[in-house]
Legacy VTK file of the C-alpha trace (Angstrom):
# vtk DataFile Version 3.0
C-alpha trace
ASCII
DATASET POLYDATA
POINTS 733 float
-62.045 2.012 12.948
-59.767 3.671 10.233
-56.906 1.075 10.867
-56.941 -2.073 12.820
-54.043 -3.879 14.465
-52.759 -7.004 12.754
-54.802 -10.200 13.189
-51.830 -12.008 14.719
-50.579 -11.185 18.196
-47.458 -9.302 18.659
-45.159 -10.420 21.392
-46.675 -7.925 23.837
-50.107 -7.520 22.555
-52.551 -6.535 25.417
-55.032 -9.190 25.817
-57.876 -9.589 28.237
-56.991 -12.448 30.401
-59.076 -15.505 29.494
-59.210 -16.812 33.164
-61.172 -19.918 32.308
-58.526 -21.033 29.607
-55.334 -19.554 31.091
-52.314 -21.656 30.178
-50.214 -23.224 32.870
-46.977 -21.624 31.694
-46.152 -17.862 31.881
-47.371 -15.932 28.935
-44.744 -13.534 27.388
-47.445 -10.705 27.276
-48.152 -11.212 30.944
-44.403 -11.024 31.752
-44.179 -7.821 29.682
-46.966 -6.222 31.565
-45.226 -6.869 34.905
-42.319 -5.081 33.867
-43.606 -1.522 33.555
-46.875 0.581 34.162
-47.647 2.809 31.293
-49.463 6.188 31.622
-52.097 6.949 29.144
-53.405 10.513 28.778
-57.163 10.799 27.876
-57.955 14.264 26.430
-61.689 14.610 26.283
-64.555 16.166 28.166
-67.019 13.291 28.052
-67.278 11.670 31.567
-68.786 8.590 30.067
-65.759 8.085 27.816
-63.428 8.700 30.754
-65.313 5.963 32.714
-65.199 3.441 29.928
-61.605 4.011 29.440
-60.787 3.481 32.966
-62.856 0.402 33.225
-61.462 -1.098 30.040
-57.841 -0.479 31.101
-58.503 -1.547 34.693
-59.644 -4.839 33.403
-56.506 -5.278 31.541
-54.010 -7.844 32.976
-51.947 -6.888 35.945
-52.862 -3.311 35.818
-50.476 -2.388 32.923
-51.923 1.052 32.221
-52.665 4.037 34.474
-55.194 6.632 33.047
-54.847 10.386 33.552
-57.593 12.587 32.190
-57.695 16.078 30.837
-61.039 17.684 29.950
-59.603 20.501 27.933
-56.904 20.724 25.228
-55.084 23.236 27.370
-55.050 20.843 30.212
-53.736 18.128 28.055
-50.968 20.253 26.635
-49.961 21.256 30.270
-49.714 17.640 31.332
-47.711 16.577 28.174
-45.096 19.345 29.119
-44.242 17.260 32.167
-43.444 14.241 30.257
-44.088 10.608 31.441
-46.917 9.791 29.008
-46.716 6.651 26.950
-49.826 7.100 24.710
-52.642 9.707 24.164
-56.233 8.912 23.617
-57.656 12.030 21.987
-61.197 13.296 21.235
-60.967 15.813 18.430
-63.984 17.862 19.748
-63.102 19.704 22.958
-64.474 22.778 24.745
-61.438 24.822 23.719
-60.572 23.230 20.390
-62.418 21.545 17.588
-61.581 19.043 14.742
-58.227 18.590 13.181
-56.813 21.647 14.912
-56.893 19.717 18.133
-54.735 16.882 16.755
-52.310 19.353 15.210
-51.657 21.071 18.534
-51.207 17.866 20.256
-49.014 16.494 17.576
-46.769 19.660 17.753
-46.439 19.303 21.459
-45.716 15.599 21.552
-44.699 14.319 18.073
-42.997 11.140 19.464
-45.901 9.987 21.624
-48.357 7.614 19.889
-51.861 9.284 19.416
-55.020 7.118 19.285
-58.093 9.156 18.007
-61.476 8.211 19.596
-64.796 9.360 18.290
-68.327 8.437 17.242
-69.023 6.948 13.737
-69.920 10.384 12.508
-66.190 11.465 13.101
-64.622 8.956 10.773
-63.859 11.319 8.052
-61.957 13.886 10.348
-60.359 10.894 12.148
-59.003 9.673 8.768
-57.389 13.156 8.257
-55.689 12.821 11.648
-54.420 9.392 10.864
-52.889 10.674 7.394
-51.196 13.442 9.433
-49.632 11.159 11.967
-52.180 9.661 14.365
-51.426 5.871 14.877
-55.075 4.605 14.880
-58.793 5.464 15.323
-61.155 3.719 17.767
-64.848 4.225 17.853
-66.119 5.073 21.268
-68.331 1.988 21.109
-65.099 -0.142 21.209
-63.675 1.213 24.335
-63.904 -2.164 26.014
-61.530 -4.321 27.979
-60.390 -6.190 24.775
-60.121 -3.709 21.960
-58.762 -0.747 23.964
-55.754 -2.496 25.593
-54.989 -4.165 22.379
-54.966 -1.059 20.304
-52.802 0.805 22.892
-50.235 -2.043 23.032
-50.063 -2.107 19.199
-49.482 1.666 18.823
-46.909 1.840 21.703
-45.051 -1.060 20.390
-45.069 0.316 16.854
-43.840 3.650 18.157
-41.015 1.862 19.976
-40.104 -0.012 16.817
-40.009 3.061 14.746
-37.845 4.808 17.355
-35.360 1.771 17.354
-35.329 1.809 13.609
-34.735 5.605 13.532
-31.852 5.265 16.030
-30.306 2.432 13.825
-30.535 4.540 10.822
-28.995 7.533 12.609
-26.038 5.308 13.842
-25.571 3.944 10.271
-25.779 7.394 8.792
-23.247 8.854 11.298
-20.904 5.821 10.651
-21.107 6.171 7.001
-20.398 9.954 7.096
-17.503 9.480 9.538
-15.559 7.025 7.298
-13.025 8.245 4.860
-14.348 6.214 1.944
-17.223 7.111 -0.325
-20.357 4.989 -0.202
-23.077 4.897 -2.863
-26.052 2.389 -3.266
-28.579 1.649 -6.097
-31.709 -0.378 -6.358
-32.242 -3.237 -8.658
-32.993 -0.791 -11.502
-29.628 0.956 -11.108
-31.025 4.093 -9.694
-29.140 5.830 -6.804
-30.756 5.308 -3.490
-28.085 6.609 -1.156
-24.757 8.660 -0.984
-22.750 9.466 2.132
-21.138 12.823 2.424
-17.751 11.605 1.039
-19.589 10.189 -2.011
-21.312 13.597 -2.470
-17.987 15.308 -2.369
-16.216 12.899 -4.745
-19.149 12.890 -7.345
-20.072 16.492 -6.942
-23.765 15.416 -6.609
-25.693 16.426 -3.423
-27.747 13.554 -2.165
-31.076 15.133 -2.672
-30.262 15.626 -6.301
-28.594 12.250 -6.900
-31.220 10.075 -5.458
-33.507 8.453 -8.097
-31.016 9.209 -10.887
-29.439 6.355 -12.955
-26.002 5.550 -11.379
-24.203 6.071 -14.551
-25.183 9.684 -14.491
-23.950 10.244 -10.918
-21.011 7.744 -10.733
-19.204 8.474 -14.064
-16.075 6.425 -14.568
-13.735 6.114 -17.620
-10.598 4.103 -18.369
-7.485 6.460 -18.010
-5.796 4.984 -21.078
-8.561 4.534 -23.508
-10.770 7.352 -22.222
-13.765 4.751 -22.741
-16.494 4.129 -20.141
-16.140 0.587 -18.751
-19.269 -1.325 -17.834
-20.586 0.057 -14.548
-19.518 -2.194 -11.632
-22.736 -1.851 -9.694
-24.677 -3.427 -12.821
-22.194 -6.273 -12.951
-22.402 -6.932 -9.273
-26.123 -7.267 -9.606
-25.985 -9.365 -12.660
-23.342 -11.861 -11.357
-24.325 -11.657 -7.735
-20.821 -11.173 -6.563
-18.248 -8.707 -5.412
-16.692 -6.677 -8.299
-13.728 -4.405 -8.367
-12.978 -1.745 -10.928
-10.236 -2.378 -13.534
-6.855 -0.574 -12.653
-6.418 2.976 -13.868
-10.090 3.982 -13.712
-11.014 7.648 -13.298
-13.997 9.079 -11.538
-15.375 12.080 -13.507
-16.872 14.573 -11.044
-19.899 16.535 -11.995
-17.774 19.562 -12.702
-15.521 17.471 -14.968
-12.464 17.118 -12.594
-11.054 13.651 -12.828
-9.549 11.503 -10.034
-8.176 8.049 -9.920
-10.197 5.647 -7.729
-10.334 2.160 -6.330
-13.522 0.501 -5.494
-15.271 -2.603 -4.255
-18.870 -3.156 -5.296
-21.233 -5.910 -3.693
-24.807 -6.913 -4.301
-27.542 -6.139 -1.680
-29.876 -9.068 -0.803
-33.221 -9.054 0.882
-34.141 -11.525 3.627
-34.958 -14.077 0.993
-31.597 -13.865 -0.588
-32.715 -11.990 -3.726
-30.574 -9.361 -5.124
-32.289 -5.986 -4.709
-29.485 -3.519 -5.585
-25.863 -2.895 -4.995
-23.469 -0.846 -2.842
-20.012 0.490 -3.896
-17.299 1.781 -1.712
-14.655 3.830 -3.365
-11.821 6.037 -2.598
-9.530 8.714 -4.223
-6.025 7.218 -4.646
-4.492 10.252 -6.121
-2.195 10.712 -3.202
-1.361 7.034 -2.918
-0.459 6.906 -6.627
1.685 9.969 -6.484
3.498 8.549 -3.488
3.956 5.206 -5.312
5.338 7.012 -8.520
7.605 9.178 -6.270
8.875 5.859 -4.599
9.486 4.314 -7.795
11.407 7.288 -9.119
13.623 7.281 -5.799
14.246 3.480 -6.228
15.343 3.885 -9.797
17.203 7.225 -9.678
20.480 8.260 -8.068
19.780 10.447 -5.087
22.609 12.990 -5.952
22.210 13.590 -9.658
18.658 12.286 -10.214
20.045 10.132 -13.083
18.894 6.660 -13.787
20.749 4.346 -11.356
21.915 0.687 -11.943
18.489 -0.826 -11.630
16.979 1.430 -14.223
19.933 1.255 -16.522
19.798 -2.532 -16.473
16.044 -2.370 -17.455
16.598 0.058 -20.212
19.685 -1.765 -21.570
17.722 -4.959 -21.535
14.963 -3.320 -23.620
17.324 -1.736 -25.949
19.051 -5.035 -26.669
15.660 -6.611 -27.334
14.714 -3.781 -29.733
18.163 -3.868 -31.372
17.947 -7.543 -32.035
14.546 -7.361 -33.391
15.392 -4.604 -35.867
19.070 -5.640 -36.531
20.489 -2.417 -35.012
23.591 -1.840 -32.934
23.891 -0.197 -29.546
26.838 0.951 -27.440
27.566 1.058 -23.726
30.077 3.716 -22.545
31.437 3.128 -19.035
32.959 6.452 -17.571
35.223 7.091 -14.705
36.293 10.519 -13.688
40.095 10.854 -13.452
41.468 11.622 -10.001
38.129 12.705 -8.651
39.372 11.521 -5.196
41.635 14.533 -5.111
38.710 16.924 -5.353
36.942 15.304 -2.297
40.147 15.110 -0.300
41.067 18.798 -0.952
37.947 20.572 -1.255
35.461 18.341 0.581
32.634 16.081 -0.249
30.152 18.959 -0.807
32.237 20.392 -3.627
32.668 16.880 -4.961
29.002 16.259 -5.002
28.275 19.487 -6.772
30.887 18.575 -9.351
29.255 15.192 -9.977
25.986 16.970 -10.476
27.623 19.396 -12.992
29.086 16.272 -14.838
25.733 14.679 -14.854
23.994 17.714 -16.503
26.823 17.905 -19.219
26.609 14.255 -20.039
22.864 14.590 -20.666
23.510 17.393 -22.837
25.830 15.286 -25.047
23.281 12.553 -25.933
19.982 12.277 -27.552
16.695 12.064 -25.599
16.423 8.356 -26.585
19.778 7.549 -24.877
20.361 7.047 -21.226
22.964 8.555 -18.774
23.352 6.630 -15.586
25.335 7.201 -12.414
26.612 3.865 -11.208
27.906 5.329 -7.923
30.953 7.272 -6.810
32.487 8.784 -9.952
31.358 6.313 -12.384
28.688 6.878 -15.011
27.388 4.700 -17.912
25.890 6.092 -21.147
23.598 3.852 -23.360
23.616 4.832 -26.978
20.531 2.928 -27.842
20.570 2.984 -31.600
23.845 3.475 -33.657
24.809 2.530 -37.281
28.444 1.508 -36.544
31.094 1.670 -33.895
32.257 5.103 -35.282
29.184 6.712 -33.874
30.197 5.389 -30.367
33.562 6.978 -30.746
32.157 10.303 -31.960
29.962 10.127 -28.776
32.974 9.467 -26.499
34.995 12.253 -28.025
32.029 14.675 -27.573
31.798 13.635 -23.914
35.602 14.008 -23.280
35.451 17.718 -24.874
32.233 18.631 -22.955
33.629 17.574 -19.527
37.005 19.296 -20.151
35.386 22.670 -20.232
36.045 24.168 -16.724
33.291 23.695 -14.197
32.396 26.457 -11.903
31.516 24.881 -8.573
30.938 27.049 -5.486
33.502 29.668 -6.747
35.951 27.030 -7.594
36.999 26.445 -11.255
37.521 22.745 -11.627
39.053 20.821 -14.501
37.754 17.305 -15.204
39.047 14.585 -17.434
37.323 11.249 -18.067
38.294 7.681 -19.037
35.903 5.868 -21.242
35.436 2.168 -22.066
33.191 1.034 -24.927
31.405 -2.132 -25.846
29.110 -2.668 -28.831
26.096 -4.984 -29.196
26.132 -7.592 -30.570
29.865 -7.692 -31.100
30.963 -7.868 -27.477
27.935 -9.711 -25.766
24.429 -10.715 -26.052
23.137 -9.310 -22.748
23.197 -6.243 -20.369
25.630 -7.818 -17.839
28.059 -8.950 -20.415
28.122 -5.592 -22.199
28.456 -3.572 -19.002
31.387 -5.864 -17.900
33.106 -5.452 -21.261
32.714 -1.644 -21.160
34.189 -1.634 -17.607
37.133 -3.802 -18.738
37.706 -1.515 -21.596
37.707 1.535 -19.193
40.346 -0.009 -16.973
42.512 -0.652 -19.979
42.024 2.921 -20.987
43.232 4.057 -17.586
46.265 1.822 -17.893
47.252 3.449 -21.240
47.115 7.006 -19.941
43.639 8.245 -18.770
41.448 10.917 -20.595
40.809 8.732 -23.501
38.437 6.109 -24.606
39.058 2.446 -25.692
36.828 -0.082 -27.383
36.672 -3.647 -25.696
38.914 -6.219 -27.326
38.751 -9.941 -26.507
42.512 -9.924 -25.537
41.589 -7.782 -22.588
39.869 -10.734 -20.959
43.047 -12.026 -19.490
40.775 -12.110 -16.378
38.912 -14.955 -18.084
42.172 -17.017 -17.961
42.710 -16.285 -14.416
39.069 -17.292 -13.722
39.667 -20.762 -15.157
42.815 -21.108 -12.944
40.742 -20.172 -9.990
37.952 -22.498 -10.718
40.398 -25.543 -11.038
41.738 -24.582 -7.729
38.359 -24.414 -6.075
37.541 -28.005 -6.750
40.914 -28.947 -4.903
40.438 -26.401 -2.122
37.643 -28.095 -0.099
39.214 -31.642 -0.173
42.651 -30.130 0.842
41.046 -27.979 3.621
42.659 -24.791 2.188
39.647 -22.438 3.474
39.931 -20.738 6.651
37.584 -18.686 8.768
38.271 -15.234 10.061
35.989 -13.684 12.663
35.124 -9.915 13.009
33.494 -8.908 16.391
30.213 -7.103 16.743
30.039 -4.758 19.724
27.290 -3.375 21.906
27.636 0.448 21.572
26.254 1.160 24.937
28.102 -1.489 27.127
31.119 -2.266 25.193
30.358 -5.943 25.417
31.154 -8.290 22.349
27.760 -9.564 21.103
28.895 -11.731 18.192
31.092 -12.308 15.395
30.631 -12.224 11.673
32.202 -15.235 9.937
34.290 -14.447 6.782
35.894 -17.000 4.583
39.444 -16.841 3.187
41.236 -19.088 0.885
44.811 -19.878 1.744
45.968 -20.613 -1.844
49.096 -22.652 -2.116
50.443 -20.382 -4.702
48.739 -17.017 -4.449
48.561 -16.711 -0.660
45.533 -15.429 1.202
42.667 -14.717 -1.117
39.455 -12.812 -0.226
35.953 -13.804 -1.121
35.594 -11.296 -3.926
38.528 -12.917 -5.694
36.964 -16.388 -5.727
33.256 -16.589 -4.633
31.867 -15.295 -7.847
33.712 -18.051 -9.789
32.592 -20.503 -7.077
29.005 -19.519 -7.714
29.413 -19.828 -11.551
30.881 -23.316 -11.259
28.363 -24.665 -8.760
30.698 -24.749 -5.757
28.896 -22.146 -3.670
26.653 -24.678 -1.845
29.261 -27.125 -0.665
31.587 -24.210 0.402
28.754 -22.547 2.203
27.844 -25.840 3.884
31.414 -26.122 5.151
31.388 -22.549 6.491
28.131 -23.147 8.444
29.409 -26.367 9.917
32.734 -24.958 10.834
31.404 -21.778 12.326
28.878 -23.754 14.511
31.729 -26.072 15.643
33.965 -23.152 16.615
31.281 -21.301 18.538
30.325 -24.394 20.497
34.266 -25.099 21.152
34.397 -21.555 22.806
31.466 -22.278 24.985
32.934 -25.697 25.953
36.147 -23.752 26.955
34.149 -21.723 29.467
33.860 -18.524 27.562
30.750 -16.362 27.418
28.641 -17.370 24.401
28.488 -15.228 21.514
26.433 -15.401 18.247
28.293 -16.258 15.022
26.823 -14.615 11.907
27.139 -16.608 8.620
26.648 -14.992 5.133
24.186 -17.135 3.127
24.122 -16.460 -0.715
20.982 -16.541 -2.713
22.144 -19.876 -4.208
22.434 -21.539 -0.847
19.169 -20.002 0.485
17.367 -21.399 -2.556
18.858 -24.830 -2.309
16.376 -27.570 -1.586
18.452 -28.978 1.239
19.277 -25.670 2.865
17.214 -26.026 5.990
18.546 -29.668 6.384
22.046 -28.229 6.285
21.218 -25.786 9.057
19.727 -28.443 11.150
22.620 -30.729 10.700
25.268 -28.052 11.457
23.388 -27.295 14.711
22.883 -30.895 15.776
26.401 -32.048 14.925
27.995 -29.022 16.879
25.556 -29.179 19.748
25.199 -25.381 19.208
22.045 -23.655 20.725
20.276 -22.193 17.732
20.091 -18.786 19.376
23.843 -18.446 18.760
23.534 -18.852 15.107
22.635 -15.815 12.857
22.176 -16.117 9.186
22.903 -12.996 6.954
20.981 -12.732 3.677
20.800 -9.819 1.335
17.610 -8.063 0.332
17.725 -9.270 -3.169
17.957 -12.983 -2.206
14.957 -12.590 0.154
12.668 -10.883 -2.477
13.466 -13.099 -5.452
10.904 -15.772 -4.525
8.795 -14.053 -1.680
6.462 -17.081 -1.161
9.288 -19.734 -0.688
11.266 -17.022 1.352
8.376 -16.734 3.870
8.357 -20.551 4.365
12.139 -20.943 4.755
12.323 -17.927 7.213
9.370 -19.331 9.277
11.226 -22.601 9.441
14.420 -20.818 10.688
12.345 -18.917 13.286
10.993 -22.228 14.459
14.410 -23.501 14.978
15.295 -20.599 17.027
17.945 -19.249 14.468
18.323 -15.428 14.075
17.937 -13.883 10.624
19.806 -10.595 9.503
19.434 -8.407 6.463
22.921 -7.701 5.163
23.964 -4.636 3.409
20.624 -3.124 4.189
19.459 -0.407 1.778
21.580 -1.446 -1.281
19.257 -4.087 -2.492
15.679 -4.650 -3.565
14.675 -1.234 -2.138
11.269 -2.485 -0.923
10.459 -2.222 2.772
7.370 -4.348 2.914
9.210 -7.568 3.862
10.349 -6.032 7.082
6.813 -6.554 8.332
5.949 -9.752 6.439
9.136 -11.640 7.194
10.499 -12.937 10.666
13.646 -10.643 10.425
15.667 -9.848 13.691
18.591 -7.851 12.610
19.280 -5.040 10.117
22.873 -4.451 9.106
23.498 -0.977 7.754
25.801 -1.272 4.715
29.201 0.180 5.217
28.786 2.484 2.117
26.210 4.492 4.146
28.432 4.333 7.244
31.316 5.620 5.324
29.090 8.604 4.171
28.464 9.639 7.834
29.658 13.338 8.158
30.731 13.142 4.493
27.383 14.095 3.051
24.143 15.233 4.741
22.261 12.521 2.915
24.509 9.736 4.026
24.064 10.814 7.579
20.281 11.032 7.118
20.143 7.585 5.643
21.913 6.091 8.454
19.739 7.899 10.949
16.530 6.804 9.183
17.610 3.172 9.011
18.421 3.190 12.880
15.095 4.760 13.620
13.188 2.372 11.354
14.878 -0.662 12.650
14.249 0.382 16.358
10.490 1.170 15.569
10.110 -2.291 14.128
11.758 -4.023 17.146
14.838 -5.142 15.216
18.390 -5.036 16.330
20.490 -2.584 14.119
24.218 -3.369 13.419
26.275 -0.743 11.619
28.894 -2.269 9.329
32.312 -0.958 8.470
33.007 1.528 11.258
36.430 2.775 10.831
36.705 6.064 12.600
36.021 7.518 16.068
33.837 9.975 14.392
31.543 7.367 12.917
31.476 5.627 16.212
30.375 8.707 18.074
27.650 9.518 15.487
26.214 5.930 15.915
26.289 6.264 19.654
24.331 9.726 19.723
21.727 7.985 17.267
21.513 5.109 19.737
22.506 2.461 17.294
22.574 -0.769 19.060
25.714 -2.563 17.699
28.464 -2.029 15.271
31.522 -3.738 13.690
34.383 -2.765 11.608
38.096 -2.265 11.630
37.892 0.413 14.242
37.331 -2.352 16.672
39.125 -5.042 15.060
39.815 -6.459 11.656
38.797 -10.012 10.888
41.013 -12.465 12.854
41.471 -16.206 12.681
40.063 -18.110 15.544
43.354 -18.346 17.646
43.633 -14.473 17.517
39.975 -13.854 17.945
39.771 -15.941 21.214
42.138 -13.314 22.777
39.570 -10.602 22.042
36.955 -12.768 23.822
39.233 -12.813 26.806
40.263 -9.158 26.901
37.045 -7.499 25.418
36.745 -4.115 23.544
35.135 -1.828 25.909
38.169 0.314 25.908
37.574 1.432 22.493
33.960 2.254 23.199
34.530 4.463 26.259
37.962 6.136 25.425
LINES 1 734
733 0 1 2 3 4 5 6 7 8 9 10 11 12 13 14 15 16 17 18 19 20 21 22 23 24 25 26 27 28 29 30 31 32 33 34 35 36 37 38 39 40 41 42 43 44 45 46 47 48 49 50 51 52 53 54 55 56 57 58 59 60 61 62 63 64 65 66 67 68 69 70 71 72 73 74 75 76 77 78 79 80 81 82 83 84 85 86 87 88 89 90 91 92 93 94 95 96 97 98 99 100 101 102 103 104 105 106 107 108 109 110 111 112 113 114 115 116 117 118 119 120 121 122 123 124 125 126 127 128 129 130 131 132 133 134 135 136 137 138 139 140 141 142 143 144 145 146 147 148 149 150 151 152 153 154 155 156 157 158 159 160 161 162 163 164 165 166 167 168 169 170 171 172 173 174 175 176 177 178 179 180 181 182 183 184 185 186 187 188 189 190 191 192 193 194 195 196 197 198 199 200 201 202 203 204 205 206 207 208 209 210 211 212 213 214 215 216 217 218 219 220 221 222 223 224 225 226 227 228 229 230 231 232 233 234 235 236 237 238 239 240 241 242 243 244 245 246 247 248 249 250 251 252 253 254 255 256 257 258 259 260 261 262 263 264 265 266 267 268 269 270 271 272 273 274 275 276 277 278 279 280 281 282 283 284 285 286 287 288 289 290 291 292 293 294 295 296 297 298 299 300 301 302 303 304 305 306 307 308 309 310 311 312 313 314 315 316 317 318 319 320 321 322 323 324 325 326 327 328 329 330 331 332 333 334 335 336 337 338 339 340 341 342 343 344 345 346 347 348 349 350 351 352 353 354 355 356 357 358 359 360 361 362 363 364 365 366 367 368 369 370 371 372 373 374 375 376 377 378 379 380 381 382 383 384 385 386 387 388 389 390 391 392 393 394 395 396 397 398 399 400 401 402 403 404 405 406 407 408 409 410 411 412 413 414 415 416 417 418 419 420 421 422 423 424 425 426 427 428 429 430 431 432 433 434 435 436 437 438 439 440 441 442 443 444 445 446 447 448 449 450 451 452 453 454 455 456 457 458 459 460 461 462 463 464 465 466 467 468 469 470 471 472 473 474 475 476 477 478 479 480 481 482 483 484 485 486 487 488 489 490 491 492 493 494 495 496 497 498 499 500 501 502 503 504 505 506 507 508 509 510 511 512 513 514 515 516 517 518 519 520 521 522 523 524 525 526 527 528 529 530 531 532 533 534 535 536 537 538 539 540 541 542 543 544 545 546 547 548 549 550 551 552 553 554 555 556 557 558 559 560 561 562 563 564 565 566 567 568 569 570 571 572 573 574 575 576 577 578 579 580 581 582 583 584 585 586 587 588 589 590 591 592 593 594 595 596 597 598 599 600 601 602 603 604 605 606 607 608 609 610 611 612 613 614 615 616 617 618 619 620 621 622 623 624 625 626 627 628 629 630 631 632 633 634 635 636 637 638 639 640 641 642 643 644 645 646 647 648 649 650 651 652 653 654 655 656 657 658 659 660 661 662 663 664 665 666 667 668 669 670 671 672 673 674 675 676 677 678 679 680 681 682 683 684 685 686 687 688 689 690 691 692 693 694 695 696 697 698 699 700 701 702 703 704 705 706 707 708 709 710 711 712 713 714 715 716 717 718 719 720 721 722 723 724 725 726 727 728 729 730 731 732
């Protein structure tokens, strides 16, 4: 024979039953034979061969094989056309065909049916040719017995089935790899390419038939975007270290035609059954689009939407860097705080669209007044800040301010309106007026207000005596230490309303200070001082306990329960006993946790994301609701909406006030509502003051709202009357 089956028995190898030594348990090959009878086609004109084949297979266990005979090649081809044949026994010398031509015709007719050549010893050479061209085996006619023939047939049938299964598995893998969006490339242990899927072909520019066998560095060319140098190939590192490797950031893939694209990849070693590394596979993708979106998102987060000037965030960053550079080199810098005089009259008389266009015109002129190394920022509204990053003396800042005043004084042609603008400027100098960005900005702001007080359309440098506020601050700080002990703080409650039903759904808790000399003071007048002097936490703890006590008292009086929303500062939220304070307030008041809602800003949530997640999970376990206050004005990252257990988004009132004022303001409110609804969050619009704003929110299916349109903040005694009468009349009028 040209080739013999392996000496060990496969699972289903056909064996002649050894009746004298048959085991008492069922043999697996016997079980297999009972499952299915396989048809064998004998193509040959020798009657003795046919008889020998029939006898040999008839003697096989349980009649596994059924033999059909064809004396001529044409008869065999005809039978094959009707299918149902599991294996072919072929004599190469037939009345109507001789030699290797017989095999080739049968092979073309049935390429997926295993062919076993039978012949005399003299036919071995031509039988070998047939085996090389695809025949599965060769048996001499002298071995057509009840042992060899069934064994050989079983072997070739099983091998054909295994080949088919392997082919199907390879096809599934090929289709899968060509269907995914990532590129896949593999190499052998020597670093030569062994496979590319279609995406890898497109990204590298190498067709698979040209790439396979080439060194991977020739096909998968990568360079560092900054240095333009070629880093060590990750596939070689994965093989050497036997671990998953990732490309360093900012890597570029150089396509065969020289086009470059940023990519991300993950490369892992390939192991054989023995655990030995035999190659590597890398999965990579083009991140051009993702990086462009990231850059665009970063630009949006750092620039004013109207003028495209740097916003507060970017200004703070640039000012901090400029201070560090000035400190290192002994230079000065100046901060100019600008406020347009009587800009409100433009909006009121000509509309916000004209006002926006005027702000854009002002922004362009300011940029034209400074050097490329300086920064012009819009702070919001009609306020701008200019950073002069390197000046020799304060006179240069004065010259810059004069230039700005003159440039803005030239008439502005806006939508066929000739508008005249004057500007008031406050100036602070580093290091004279402060060591950091915040101090310099505050000093420039203070100087600007002083400039307005002395007549507008001028500039003033900051002077220490302008800091009368600091004296007032000391007075407030002294009073705060007394206020808690003397119970001078009071809580006001502003209702939140369901915009569909008109039902009152809750109340935001707002602290006021009933100062014995100054009268009623609002949080903006004393809470910044409280934060600076370390009183925020005890004041916040009092607010939390008092709000829970009052909410429980209303329930005990038989009124419908509503949630009370308490603002939590970043200092309180980061306090080590914050969660304990919440539990204590709930336990002492016996308030169901679902009626307590804690409002936090975006910035306080994102300052320490890991600890934030722990605290929010603990609040969720308690049953307390969490709201994002002033949404859209803080950290400007949306990922936390999915990562953190958040229940409520509160649209900042600055956006609500822009409803109908600017298309962008309207779009922002609509976008926040849609986003909140898609994430399953309640959405509350803050600062609703007009019927028009309410109507828009209702058309956008905003769930809830609060603001002076419904009710100003009220003391508990007044608020309880709202609980009794309701606010539905304001909703449905």
